[in-house]
Backbone and ligand atoms as CSV (ligand in chain L), in Angstrom:
chain,resi,resn,atom,element,x,y,z
A,1,MET,N,N,12.399,-80.178,41.481
A,1,MET,CA,C,12.941,-79.055,40.830
A,1,MET,C,C,12.411,-79.082,39.355
A,2,SER,N,N,12.178,-77.937,38.799
A,2,SER,CA,C,11.741,-77.815,37.448
A,2,SER,C,C,12.769,-76.835,36.738
A,3,VAL,N,N,12.880,-77.235,35.430
A,3,VAL,CA,C,13.887,-76.337,34.654
A,3,VAL,C,C,13.081,-76.083,33.377
A,4,GLN,N,N,13.290,-74.820,32.949
A,4,GLN,CA,C,12.865,-74.448,31.564
A,4,GLN,C,C,13.871,-73.728,30.897
A,5,LYS,N,N,13.882,-74.094,29.572
A,5,LYS,CA,C,15.003,-73.315,28.782
A,5,LYS,C,C,14.330,-73.160,27.377
A,6,GLU,N,N,14.790,-71.974,26.839
A,6,GLU,CA,C,14.253,-71.640,25.574
A,6,GLU,C,C,14.467,-72.877,24.644
A,7,ASN,N,N,13.460,-73.115,23.804
A,7,ASN,CA,C,13.416,-74.252,22.856
A,7,ASN,C,C,13.474,-75.710,23.401
A,8,TYR,N,N,13.304,-75.702,24.921
A,8,TYR,CA,C,13.443,-76.994,25.461
A,8,TYR,C,C,11.894,-77.160,26.194
A,9,LYS,N,N,11.502,-78.295,26.410
A,9,LYS,CA,C,10.372,-78.627,26.980
A,9,LYS,C,C,10.768,-78.555,28.587
A,10,PRO,N,N,9.724,-77.862,29.383
A,10,PRO,CA,C,9.996,-77.922,30.773
A,10,PRO,C,C,10.062,-79.436,31.249
A,11,PHE,N,N,10.781,-79.626,32.310
A,11,PHE,CA,C,10.698,-80.827,33.103
A,11,PHE,C,C,10.717,-80.887,34.623
A,12,THR,N,N,10.512,-81.732,35.328
A,12,THR,CA,C,10.636,-81.786,36.714
A,12,THR,C,C,11.301,-82.960,37.168
A,13,MET,N,N,11.946,-82.738,38.426
A,13,MET,CA,C,12.732,-83.915,39.051
A,13,MET,C,C,12.501,-83.883,40.487
A,14,THR,N,N,12.715,-85.150,41.197
A,14,THR,CA,C,12.442,-85.164,42.612
A,14,THR,C,C,13.693,-84.608,43.245
A,15,ILE,N,N,13.343,-83.781,44.343
A,15,ILE,CA,C,14.383,-83.190,45.321
A,15,ILE,C,C,14.859,-84.188,46.211
A,16,ASN,N,N,16.048,-84.371,46.294
A,16,ASN,CA,C,16.513,-85.367,47.444
A,16,ASN,C,C,17.096,-84.488,48.733
A,17,GLU,N,N,17.538,-85.125,49.788
A,17,GLU,CA,C,17.921,-84.648,51.015
A,17,GLU,C,C,18.937,-83.446,50.790
A,18,GLN,N,N,19.904,-83.803,49.899
A,18,GLN,CA,C,20.956,-82.756,49.724
A,18,GLN,C,C,20.529,-81.624,49.051
A,19,THR,N,N,19.563,-81.836,48.039
A,19,THR,CA,C,19.316,-80.392,47.514
A,19,THR,C,C,18.137,-79.750,48.323
A,20,LEU,N,N,17.541,-80.373,49.130
A,20,LEU,CA,C,16.509,-79.751,49.944
A,20,LEU,C,C,17.217,-78.671,50.993
A,21,SER,N,N,18.457,-78.992,51.389
A,21,SER,CA,C,19.298,-78.164,52.177
A,21,SER,C,C,19.729,-76.949,51.366
A,22,ALA,N,N,19.575,-76.930,50.013
A,22,ALA,CA,C,20.067,-75.837,49.343
A,22,ALA,C,C,18.749,-75.544,48.353
A,23,PRO,N,N,17.971,-74.647,48.666
A,23,PRO,CA,C,16.803,-74.372,47.908
A,23,PRO,C,C,17.153,-74.001,46.587
A,24,ILE,N,N,16.389,-74.637,45.682
A,24,ILE,CA,C,16.670,-74.210,44.153
A,24,ILE,C,C,15.269,-74.088,43.511
A,25,VAL,N,N,15.157,-72.963,42.976
A,25,VAL,CA,C,13.880,-72.587,41.849
A,25,VAL,C,C,14.396,-72.309,40.708
A,26,VAL,N,N,13.992,-73.036,39.673
A,26,VAL,CA,C,14.562,-72.928,38.390
A,26,VAL,C,C,13.366,-72.576,37.391
A,27,GLY,N,N,13.629,-71.540,36.463
A,27,GLY,CA,C,12.498,-71.068,35.631
A,27,GLY,C,C,12.977,-69.965,34.809
A,28,ILE,N,N,12.005,-69.484,34.037
A,28,ILE,CA,C,12.291,-68.293,33.213
A,28,ILE,C,C,11.372,-67.354,33.491
A,29,GLU,N,N,11.769,-66.077,33.862
A,29,GLU,CA,C,10.916,-64.966,33.992
A,29,GLU,C,C,11.556,-63.708,33.346
A,30,LYS,N,N,10.506,-62.889,32.833
A,30,LYS,CA,C,11.054,-61.572,32.428
A,30,LYS,C,C,11.471,-60.650,33.716
A,31,SER,N,N,12.361,-59.911,33.557
A,31,SER,CA,C,12.888,-59.013,34.738
A,31,SER,C,C,11.844,-57.944,35.003
A,32,ASN,N,N,11.799,-57.512,36.351
A,32,ASN,CA,C,10.820,-56.433,36.842
A,32,ASN,C,C,11.768,-55.122,37.015
A,33,ALA,N,N,10.938,-54.069,37.020
A,33,ALA,CA,C,11.543,-52.786,37.115
A,33,ALA,C,C,12.334,-52.842,38.475
A,34,SER,N,N,11.945,-53.526,39.461
A,34,SER,CA,C,12.466,-53.482,40.776
A,34,SER,C,C,13.737,-54.406,40.834
A,35,ASP,N,N,14.072,-55.177,39.831
A,35,ASP,CA,C,15.291,-55.963,39.872
A,35,ASP,C,C,16.581,-55.098,40.109
A,36,LEU,N,N,17.495,-55.859,40.764
A,36,LEU,CA,C,18.809,-55.111,40.980
A,36,LEU,C,C,19.743,-55.910,40.029
A,37,ALA,N,N,20.287,-55.197,38.996
A,37,ALA,CA,C,21.411,-55.894,38.161
A,37,ALA,C,C,22.641,-55.823,38.946
A,38,LEU,N,N,23.053,-57.098,39.155
A,38,LEU,CA,C,24.471,-57.246,39.938
A,38,LEU,C,C,25.600,-57.170,39.060
A,39,ASP,N,N,25.395,-57.860,37.907
A,39,ASP,CA,C,26.641,-58.164,36.987
A,39,ASP,C,C,26.147,-58.594,35.769
A,40,ALA,N,N,26.409,-57.865,34.609
A,40,ALA,CA,C,25.944,-58.138,33.261
A,40,ALA,C,C,27.137,-58.791,32.587
A,41,ASN,N,N,28.349,-58.864,33.114
A,41,ASN,CA,C,29.291,-59.542,32.414
A,41,ASN,C,C,29.326,-60.913,32.309
A,42,MET,N,N,30.194,-61.573,31.472
A,42,MET,CA,C,30.360,-62.975,31.237
A,42,MET,C,C,31.649,-63.342,32.026
A,43,TYR,N,N,31.594,-64.447,32.627
A,43,TYR,CA,C,32.686,-64.989,33.437
A,43,TYR,C,C,32.798,-66.476,33.204
A,44,HIS,N,N,34.244,-66.780,33.141
A,44,HIS,CA,C,34.580,-68.200,32.796
A,44,HIS,C,C,35.260,-68.627,34.168
A,45,LEU,N,N,34.703,-69.820,34.808
A,45,LEU,CA,C,35.306,-70.354,35.866
A,45,LEU,C,C,35.947,-71.653,35.676
A,46,GLY,N,N,36.978,-71.929,36.138
A,46,GLY,CA,C,37.546,-73.202,35.936
A,46,GLY,C,C,39.169,-73.005,35.770
A,47,ASP,N,N,39.788,-73.710,34.732
A,47,ASP,CA,C,41.164,-73.787,34.421
A,47,ASP,C,C,41.422,-73.827,33.134
A,48,ASN,N,N,40.538,-73.498,32.228
A,48,ASN,CA,C,40.709,-73.395,30.872
A,48,ASN,C,C,41.105,-74.827,30.265
A,49,SER,N,N,40.887,-75.973,31.001
A,49,SER,CA,C,41.233,-77.133,30.471
A,49,SER,C,C,39.982,-78.062,30.478
A,50,PHE,N,N,39.510,-78.386,29.316
A,50,PHE,CA,C,38.294,-79.140,29.319
A,50,PHE,C,C,38.111,-79.930,27.908
A,51,SER,N,N,37.251,-80.973,27.975
A,51,SER,CA,C,37.092,-81.857,26.863
A,51,SER,C,C,36.290,-81.187,25.660
A,52,ASP,N,N,36.425,-81.605,24.453
A,52,ASP,CA,C,35.655,-81.123,23.581
A,52,ASP,C,C,34.208,-81.632,23.523
A,53,LEU,N,N,33.999,-82.754,24.480
A,53,LEU,CA,C,32.881,-83.169,24.675
A,53,LEU,C,C,32.134,-82.713,25.710
A,54,SER,N,N,32.773,-81.731,26.588
A,54,SER,CA,C,32.224,-81.127,27.597
A,54,SER,C,C,30.999,-80.270,27.234
A,55,ALA,N,N,29.928,-80.137,28.138
A,55,ALA,CA,C,28.711,-79.352,27.740
A,55,ALA,C,C,29.237,-77.869,27.243
A,56,ASN,N,N,28.618,-77.480,26.135
A,56,ASN,CA,C,28.907,-76.084,25.682
A,56,ASN,C,C,30.394,-75.851,25.271
A,57,ALA,N,N,31.235,-76.938,25.131
A,57,ALA,CA,C,32.731,-76.648,24.885
A,57,ALA,C,C,32.946,-75.628,23.804
A,58,GLY,N,N,32.142,-75.763,22.789
A,58,GLY,CA,C,32.355,-75.025,21.558
A,58,GLY,C,C,31.794,-73.472,21.841
A,59,GLU,N,N,31.304,-73.210,22.953
A,59,GLU,CA,C,30.508,-71.949,23.132
A,59,GLU,C,C,31.326,-71.132,24.222
A,60,PHE,N,N,32.412,-71.648,24.799
A,60,PHE,CA,C,33.118,-70.799,25.636
A,60,PHE,C,C,33.686,-69.604,24.982
A,61,ARG,N,N,33.787,-68.489,25.564
A,61,ARG,CA,C,34.285,-67.157,25.006
A,61,ARG,C,C,35.389,-66.495,25.926
A,62,MET,N,N,35.448,-66.928,27.208
A,62,MET,CA,C,36.232,-66.212,28.044
A,62,MET,C,C,37.352,-67.035,28.564
A,63,GLN,N,N,38.412,-66.313,29.179
A,63,GLN,CA,C,39.485,-67.080,29.897
A,63,GLN,C,C,39.100,-67.100,31.239
A,64,ALA,N,N,39.557,-68.177,31.945
A,64,ALA,CA,C,39.165,-68.545,33.343
A,64,ALA,C,C,39.688,-67.470,34.424
A,65,ILE,N,N,38.782,-66.920,35.216
A,65,ILE,CA,C,39.343,-66.157,36.277
A,65,ILE,C,C,39.681,-66.977,37.608
A,66,GLY,N,N,39.588,-68.330,37.526
A,66,GLY,CA,C,39.825,-69.157,38.566
A,66,GLY,C,C,38.602,-69.964,38.989
A,67,PRO,N,N,38.718,-70.697,40.001
A,67,PRO,CA,C,37.511,-71.552,40.311
A,67,PRO,C,C,36.283,-71.010,41.081
A,68,PHE,N,N,36.430,-69.597,41.454
A,68,PHE,CA,C,35.190,-68.920,41.956
A,68,PHE,C,C,35.146,-67.533,41.645
A,69,TYR,N,N,33.957,-67.035,41.872
A,69,TYR,CA,C,33.548,-65.525,41.589
A,69,TYR,C,C,32.912,-65.012,42.755
A,70,THR,N,N,33.260,-63.825,43.161
A,70,THR,CA,C,32.555,-63.104,44.398
A,70,THR,C,C,32.145,-61.802,43.932
A,71,LYS,N,N,31.021,-61.413,44.369
A,71,LYS,CA,C,30.362,-60.077,44.066
A,71,LYS,C,C,29.951,-59.488,45.352
A,72,ARG,N,N,30.250,-58.332,45.782
A,72,ARG,CA,C,29.613,-57.723,46.907
A,72,ARG,C,C,28.833,-56.492,46.515
A,73,PHE,N,N,27.695,-56.318,47.215
A,73,PHE,CA,C,26.616,-55.368,46.811
A,73,PHE,C,C,26.007,-54.864,48.073
A,74,THR,N,N,25.270,-53.698,47.850
A,74,THR,CA,C,24.505,-53.347,49.046
A,74,THR,C,C,23.002,-53.501,48.644
A,75,LEU,N,N,22.346,-53.979,49.509
A,75,LEU,CA,C,20.875,-54.196,49.455
A,75,LEU,C,C,19.959,-53.061,50.112
A,76,LYS,N,N,19.660,-51.980,49.160
A,76,LYS,CA,C,18.646,-50.993,49.694
A,76,LYS,C,C,17.436,-51.274,49.065
A,77,ASN,N,N,16.378,-50.847,49.862
A,77,ASN,CA,C,14.930,-50.976,49.322
A,77,ASN,C,C,14.548,-52.494,49.238
A,78,ILE,N,N,15.143,-53.324,49.825
A,78,ILE,CA,C,14.819,-54.772,49.606
A,78,ILE,C,C,13.656,-54.976,50.680
A,79,ASN,N,N,12.648,-55.731,50.079
A,79,ASN,CA,C,11.498,-56.216,50.947
A,79,ASN,C,C,11.657,-57.597,51.383
A,80,ILE,N,N,12.151,-57.790,52.682
A,80,ILE,CA,C,12.424,-59.200,53.119
A,80,ILE,C,C,11.040,-59.899,53.347
A,81,SER,N,N,10.023,-59.304,53.329
A,81,SER,CA,C,8.685,-60.024,53.514
A,81,SER,C,C,8.317,-60.636,52.088
A,82,LYS,N,N,9.053,-60.295,50.989
A,82,LYS,CA,C,8.798,-60.933,49.734
A,82,LYS,C,C,10.014,-61.811,49.317
A,83,PRO,N,N,9.805,-62.801,48.708
A,83,PRO,CA,C,10.702,-63.814,48.331
A,83,PRO,C,C,11.934,-62.987,47.523
A,84,ILE,N,N,13.162,-63.449,47.860
A,84,ILE,CA,C,14.447,-62.695,47.294
A,84,ILE,C,C,15.067,-63.802,46.478
A,85,TYR,N,N,15.518,-63.560,45.311
A,85,TYR,CA,C,16.047,-64.485,44.381
A,85,TYR,C,C,17.252,-63.881,43.787
A,86,LEU,N,N,18.297,-64.815,43.567
A,86,LEU,CA,C,19.470,-64.426,42.661
A,86,LEU,C,C,19.064,-65.168,41.368
A,87,VAL,N,N,19.070,-64.407,40.295
A,87,VAL,CA,C,18.715,-64.978,38.903
A,87,VAL,C,C,20.025,-65.023,38.051
A,88,ILE,N,N,20.403,-66.180,37.726
A,88,ILE,CA,C,21.610,-66.303,36.790
A,88,ILE,C,C,21.035,-66.372,35.457
A,89,GLY,N,N,21.227,-65.383,34.684
A,89,GLY,CA,C,20.740,-65.234,33.256
A,89,GLY,C,C,21.033,-66.472,32.361
A,90,SER,N,N,22.162,-66.743,32.375
A,90,SER,CA,C,22.687,-67.868,31.577
A,90,SER,C,C,23.917,-68.504,32.207
A,91,ILE,N,N,23.795,-70.008,32.156
A,91,ILE,CA,C,25.015,-70.624,32.677
A,91,ILE,C,C,25.270,-71.896,31.735
A,92,ILE,N,N,26.540,-72.070,31.358
A,92,ILE,CA,C,26.834,-73.167,30.484
A,92,ILE,C,C,28.120,-73.982,30.872
A,93,GLY,N,N,28.247,-75.189,30.513
A,93,GLY,CA,C,29.529,-75.860,30.697
A,93,GLY,C,C,29.421,-76.762,31.786
A,94,ILE,N,N,28.353,-76.832,32.445
A,94,ILE,CA,C,28.238,-77.711,33.643
A,94,ILE,C,C,28.205,-79.115,33.193
A,95,ASP,N,N,29.209,-79.891,33.853
A,95,ASP,CA,C,29.209,-81.376,33.344
A,95,ASP,C,C,28.844,-82.313,34.544
A,96,THR,N,N,27.816,-82.047,35.296
A,96,THR,CA,C,27.393,-82.867,36.396
A,96,THR,C,C,26.790,-84.009,35.857
A,97,ALA,N,N,26.625,-85.224,36.676
A,97,ALA,CA,C,26.075,-86.383,36.225
A,97,ALA,C,C,24.656,-86.039,35.761
A,98,MET,N,N,23.855,-85.225,36.316
A,98,MET,CA,C,22.584,-84.740,35.940
A,98,MET,C,C,22.500,-84.170,34.443
A,99,ALA,N,N,23.526,-83.281,34.357
A,99,ALA,CA,C,23.679,-82.561,33.088
A,99,ALA,C,C,23.855,-83.720,31.827
A,100,ARG,N,N,24.659,-84.763,32.317
A,100,ARG,CA,C,25.101,-85.677,31.295
A,100,ARG,C,C,23.799,-86.435,30.989
A,101,SER,N,N,23.000,-86.838,32.175
A,101,SER,CA,C,21.887,-87.678,31.832
A,101,SER,C,C,20.807,-86.939,31.044
A,102,MET,N,N,20.827,-85.615,31.059
A,102,MET,CA,C,19.966,-84.768,30.259
A,102,MET,C,C,20.465,-84.521,28.878
A,103,GLY,N,N,21.520,-85.152,28.569
A,103,GLY,CA,C,22.092,-85.101,27.303
A,103,GLY,C,C,22.867,-83.680,26.978
A,104,GLN,N,N,23.185,-82.892,28.038
A,104,GLN,CA,C,23.907,-81.673,27.934
A,104,GLN,C,C,25.256,-81.749,27.588
A,105,ASN,N,N,25.967,-82.979,27.679
A,105,ASN,CA,C,27.257,-83.246,27.375
A,105,ASN,C,C,27.472,-84.561,26.781
A,106,LYS,N,N,28.601,-84.981,26.207
A,106,LYS,CA,C,28.782,-86.174,25.605
A,106,LYS,C,C,30.018,-86.942,26.171
A,107,ILE,N,N,30.216,-86.546,27.420
A,107,ILE,CA,C,31.528,-87.133,28.077
A,107,ILE,C,C,31.063,-88.572,28.532
A,108,PRO,N,N,31.677,-89.611,28.101
A,108,PRO,CA,C,31.218,-91.055,28.456
A,108,PRO,C,C,31.278,-91.456,29.921
A,109,ASN,N,N,32.470,-90.995,30.479
A,109,ASN,CA,C,32.733,-91.823,31.900
A,109,ASN,C,C,33.232,-90.811,32.804
A,110,ALA,N,N,32.870,-89.571,32.886
A,110,ALA,CA,C,33.439,-88.748,33.905
A,110,ALA,C,C,32.233,-87.678,34.138
A,111,PHE,N,N,32.167,-87.238,35.384
A,111,PHE,CA,C,31.256,-86.074,35.625
A,111,PHE,C,C,31.893,-85.293,36.715
A,112,ALA,N,N,31.262,-84.094,36.906
A,112,ALA,CA,C,31.707,-83.104,37.865
A,112,ALA,C,C,30.718,-82.875,39.059
A,113,SER,N,N,31.273,-82.441,40.195
A,113,SER,CA,C,30.450,-81.856,41.212
A,113,SER,C,C,29.793,-80.608,40.815
A,114,PRO,N,N,28.554,-80.293,41.314
A,114,PRO,CA,C,27.847,-79.113,40.742
A,114,PRO,C,C,28.502,-77.793,41.345
A,115,PRO,N,N,28.387,-76.717,40.390
A,115,PRO,CA,C,28.696,-75.331,40.973
A,115,PRO,C,C,27.947,-75.096,42.218
A,116,GLU,N,N,28.550,-74.469,43.187
A,116,GLU,CA,C,27.789,-73.928,44.429
A,116,GLU,C,C,27.634,-72.554,44.504
A,117,VAL,N,N,26.476,-72.052,45.057
A,117,VAL,CA,C,26.309,-70.656,45.227
A,117,VAL,C,C,26.231,-70.417,46.684
A,118,TYR,N,N,26.913,-69.415,47.327
A,118,TYR,CA,C,27.009,-68.979,48.506
A,118,TYR,C,C,26.348,-67.545,48.810
A,119,PHE,N,N,25.550,-67.323,49.745
A,119,PHE,CA,C,25.161,-65.961,49.992
A,119,PHE,C,C,25.605,-65.788,51.444
A,120,ASN,N,N,26.386,-64.600,51.614
A,120,ASN,CA,C,26.785,-64.217,52.916
A,120,ASN,C,C,27.497,-65.406,53.647
A,121,GLY,N,N,28.115,-66.087,53.046
A,121,GLY,CA,C,28.905,-67.303,53.568
A,121,GLY,C,C,28.226,-68.527,53.841
A,122,ASN,N,N,26.928,-68.545,53.464
A,122,ASN,CA,C,26.079,-69.774,53.618
A,122,ASN,C,C,25.920,-70.425,52.207
A,123,LYS,N,N,26.016,-71.725,52.011
A,123,LYS,CA,C,25.521,-72.348,50.769
A,123,LYS,C,C,24.128,-72.286,50.641
A,124,VAL,N,N,23.642,-71.838,49.516
A,124,VAL,CA,C,22.141,-71.649,49.335
A,124,VAL,C,C,21.746,-72.509,48.080
A,125,SER,N,N,22.583,-73.154,47.307
A,125,SER,CA,C,22.275,-73.729,46.064
A,125,SER,C,C,23.435,-74.603,45.484
A,126,GLU,N,N,22.962,-75.498,44.685
A,126,GLU,CA,C,23.927,-76.269,43.854
A,126,GLU,C,C,23.187,-76.220,42.488
A,127,ILE,N,N,24.095,-76.003,41.462
A,127,ILE,CA,C,23.399,-75.772,40.097
A,127,ILE,C,C,23.941,-76.989,39.397
A,128,GLN,N,N,22.729,-77.905,39.136
A,128,GLN,CA,C,23.015,-79.258,38.426
A,128,GLN,C,C,23.043,-79.091,36.939
A,129,LEU,N,N,22.333,-78.083,36.440
A,129,LEU,CA,C,22.036,-78.152,34.944
A,129,LEU,C,C,22.534,-76.779,34.372
A,130,ASN,N,N,22.836,-76.825,33.101
A,130,ASN,CA,C,22.962,-75.698,32.222
A,130,ASN,C,C,21.691,-75.100,31.890
A,131,GLY,N,N,21.480,-73.812,31.687
A,131,GLY,CA,C,20.196,-73.303,31.243
A,131,GLY,C,C,20.098,-71.779,31.463
A,132,ASP,N,N,19.029,-71.137,31.041
A,132,ASP,CA,C,18.816,-69.787,31.265
A,132,ASP,C,C,17.860,-69.496,32.323
A,133,GLY,N,N,18.007,-68.318,33.036
A,133,GLY,CA,C,17.110,-67.788,34.040
A,133,GLY,C,C,16.845,-68.731,35.217
A,134,GLN,N,N,17.952,-69.312,35.629
A,134,GLN,CA,C,17.856,-70.165,36.913
A,134,GLN,C,C,17.791,-69.233,38.085
A,135,LYS,N,N,16.834,-69.458,38.901
A,135,LYS,CA,C,16.390,-68.597,40.148
A,135,LYS,C,C,16.830,-69.306,41.375
A,136,ILE,N,N,17.511,-68.694,42.262
A,136,ILE,CA,C,18.065,-69.303,43.478
A,136,ILE,C,C,17.468,-68.502,44.604
A,137,LYS,N,N,16.796,-69.101,45.502
A,137,LYS,CA,C,16.150,-68.329,46.509
A,137,LYS,C,C,17.104,-68.111,47.651
A,138,LEU,N,N,17.063,-66.624,48.106
A,138,LEU,CA,C,18.066,-66.195,48.977
A,138,LEU,C,C,17.400,-66.016,50.394
A,139,PRO,N,N,17.604,-66.831,51.377
A,139,PRO,CA,C,16.893,-66.830,52.554
A,139,PRO,C,C,16.832,-65.418,53.152
A,140,ALA,N,N,15.572,-64.941,53.563
A,140,ALA,CA,C,15.541,-63.670,54.092
A,140,ALA,C,C,16.375,-63.463,55.477
A,141,SER,N,N,16.421,-64.550,56.161
A,141,SER,CA,C,17.318,-64.392,57.386
A,141,SER,C,C,18.693,-64.032,57.144
A,142,LEU,N,N,19.259,-64.327,55.841
A,142,LEU,CA,C,20.644,-63.981,55.564
A,142,LEU,C,C,20.883,-62.700,54.881
A,143,VAL,N,N,19.812,-61.944,54.637
A,143,VAL,CA,C,19.869,-60.637,53.999
A,143,VAL,C,C,20.333,-59.626,54.893
A,144,ARG,N,N,21.422,-58.780,54.580
A,144,ARG,CA,C,21.822,-57.720,55.384
A,144,ARG,C,C,21.381,-56.515,54.732
A,145,LYS,N,N,20.227,-55.966,55.299
A,145,LYS,CA,C,19.581,-54.853,54.639
A,145,LYS,C,C,20.494,-53.532,54.859
A,146,ASN,N,N,20.710,-52.629,53.763
A,146,ASN,CA,C,21.411,-51.628,53.742
A,146,ASN,C,C,22.971,-51.686,54.122
A,147,GLN,N,N,23.272,-53.004,54.158
A,147,GLN,CA,C,24.671,-53.253,54.380
A,147,GLN,C,C,25.267,-54.115,53.205
A,148,VAL,N,N,26.661,-54.392,53.259
A,148,VAL,CA,C,27.264,-55.098,52.186
A,148,VAL,C,C,26.853,-56.597,52.247
A,149,ASN,N,N,26.456,-57.024,51.072
A,149,ASN,CA,C,26.080,-58.585,50.853
A,149,ASN,C,C,27.097,-59.198,50.009
A,150,GLU,N,N,27.179,-60.517,49.930
A,150,GLU,CA,C,28.203,-61.110,49.130
A,150,GLU,C,C,27.589,-62.354,48.546
A,151,ILE,N,N,27.801,-62.481,47.104
A,151,ILE,CA,C,27.489,-63.704,46.383
A,151,ILE,C,C,28.651,-64.313,45.888
A,152,THR,N,N,28.902,-65.568,46.155
A,152,THR,CA,C,29.983,-66.350,45.765
A,152,THR,C,C,29.404,-67.495,44.820
A,153,ILE,N,N,29.998,-67.781,43.671
A,153,ILE,CA,C,29.817,-68.858,42.788
A,153,ILE,C,C,30.999,-69.734,42.581
A,154,LYS,N,N,31.010,-70.911,43.073
A,154,LYS,CA,C,32.262,-71.800,42.958
A,154,LYS,C,C,31.935,-72.862,41.964
A,155,THR,N,N,32.848,-73.115,41.084
A,155,THR,CA,C,32.532,-74.226,40.122
A,155,THR,C,C,32.932,-75.587,40.692
A,156,GLY,N,N,32.328,-76.488,40.124
A,156,GLY,CA,C,32.588,-77.975,40.584
A,156,GLY,C,C,33.922,-78.391,40.097
A,157,ARG,N,N,34.343,-79.742,40.280
A,157,ARG,CA,C,35.541,-80.396,39.876
A,157,ARG,C,C,35.200,-81.755,39.391
A,158,ASN,N,N,35.952,-82.212,38.487
A,158,ASN,CA,C,35.927,-83.417,37.792
A,158,ASN,C,C,36.028,-84.525,38.922
A,159,LEU,N,N,35.035,-85.268,39.240
A,159,LEU,CA,C,35.069,-86.228,40.284
A,159,LEU,C,C,35.883,-87.635,39.763
A,160,MET,N,N,36.139,-87.745,38.572
A,160,MET,CA,C,36.807,-88.976,38.198
A,160,MET,C,C,38.407,-88.691,37.992
A,161,GLN,N,N,38.709,-87.442,38.203
A,161,GLN,CA,C,40.159,-87.207,38.180
A,161,GLN,C,C,40.819,-86.958,39.554
A,162,THR,N,N,41.474,-87.812,40.064
A,162,THR,CA,C,42.073,-87.837,41.409
A,162,THR,C,C,43.549,-87.407,41.377
A,163,ALA,N,N,44.270,-87.514,40.337
A,163,ALA,CA,C,45.624,-87.257,40.310
A,163,ALA,C,C,45.848,-85.700,40.435
A,164,TYR,N,N,44.969,-84.848,40.088
A,164,TYR,CA,C,45.157,-83.323,40.187
A,164,TYR,C,C,43.592,-82.887,40.201
A,165,ILE,N,N,43.594,-81.653,40.643
A,165,ILE,CA,C,42.245,-81.026,40.633
A,165,ILE,C,C,42.053,-80.378,39.169
A,166,ASP,N,N,40.957,-80.923,38.581
A,166,ASP,CA,C,40.362,-80.381,37.418
A,166,ASP,C,C,39.040,-79.670,37.581
A,167,TYR,N,N,39.180,-78.498,37.621
A,167,TYR,CA,C,37.956,-77.599,37.824
A,167,TYR,C,C,36.905,-77.876,36.699
A,168,ASP,N,N,35.671,-77.907,36.828
A,168,ASP,CA,C,34.725,-77.959,35.756
A,168,ASP,C,C,34.720,-76.604,35.119
A,169,ASP,N,N,34.932,-76.433,33.941
A,169,ASP,CA,C,34.968,-75.092,33.121
A,169,ASP,C,C,33.564,-74.661,32.712
A,170,ILE,N,N,33.225,-73.593,33.372
A,170,ILE,CA,C,31.810,-73.022,33.174
A,170,ILE,C,C,31.888,-71.694,32.768
A,171,GLU,N,N,30.851,-71.146,32.207
A,171,GLU,CA,C,30.654,-69.738,31.916
A,171,GLU,C,C,29.276,-69.270,32.432
A,172,PHE,N,N,29.159,-68.146,32.957
A,172,PHE,CA,C,27.822,-67.611,33.217
A,172,PHE,C,C,27.762,-66.076,32.970
A,173,MET,N,N,26.532,-65.530,32.917
A,173,MET,CA,C,26.500,-64.009,32.840
A,173,MET,C,C,25.109,-63.528,33.249
A,174,ASN,N,N,25.074,-62.244,33.477
A,174,ASN,CA,C,23.726,-61.581,33.879
A,174,ASN,C,C,23.185,-61.965,35.154
A,175,LEU,N,N,23.944,-61.584,36.305
A,175,LEU,CA,C,23.344,-61.885,37.611
A,175,LEU,C,C,22.478,-60.720,38.027
A,176,ILE,N,N,21.324,-61.221,38.430
A,176,ILE,CA,C,20.128,-60.206,38.929
A,176,ILE,C,C,19.588,-60.598,40.294
A,177,ILE,N,N,19.342,-59.697,41.190
A,177,ILE,CA,C,18.612,-59.973,42.385
A,177,ILE,C,C,17.146,-59.473,42.198
A,178,GLU,N,N,16.310,-60.488,42.231
A,178,GLU,CA,C,14.860,-60.236,42.059
A,178,GLU,C,C,14.130,-60.191,43.357
A,179,ASN,N,N,13.360,-59.247,43.587
A,179,ASN,CA,C,12.603,-59.277,44.794
A,179,ASN,C,C,11.071,-58.848,44.613
L,1,CA,CA,CA,38.696,-78.061,33.705
């Protein structure tokens, strides 16, 4: 997997079996005229309870809508012979072990499971890192042309907290379908 973020050097990492089952393509691209803007709003997933050491803790702007977000939309004029991506314009607050290892947070001894992305009920990606312009491939076999499609983003949970569920507080904005 490769990741690029403004003002950061690109880097790559080895994909393991788990991430292979959930294709992830990460990068930055300018949007095309054919892109479908799904949602330009900003959303906060989680429970509004997070450490000051959490990634981007000082940048959160919204109140949590709960642990997941769902958007339904119709795909017209989609070309399933071309790759189809969900692009997340920006996502912050992810406290996975990988995010911590990349220096994206300063939490000494806890980490969260990654946010998960579902397309028409199938998990298509786990989001390990914070960043801009992350692209998630949507398998053509799952696309419902000219019918209602559904994207769901579920935030992760603090894996070191077993007494209760502490959802990882994250914020994202600007969802686009790129084809
Ligand atoms: Ca939380």
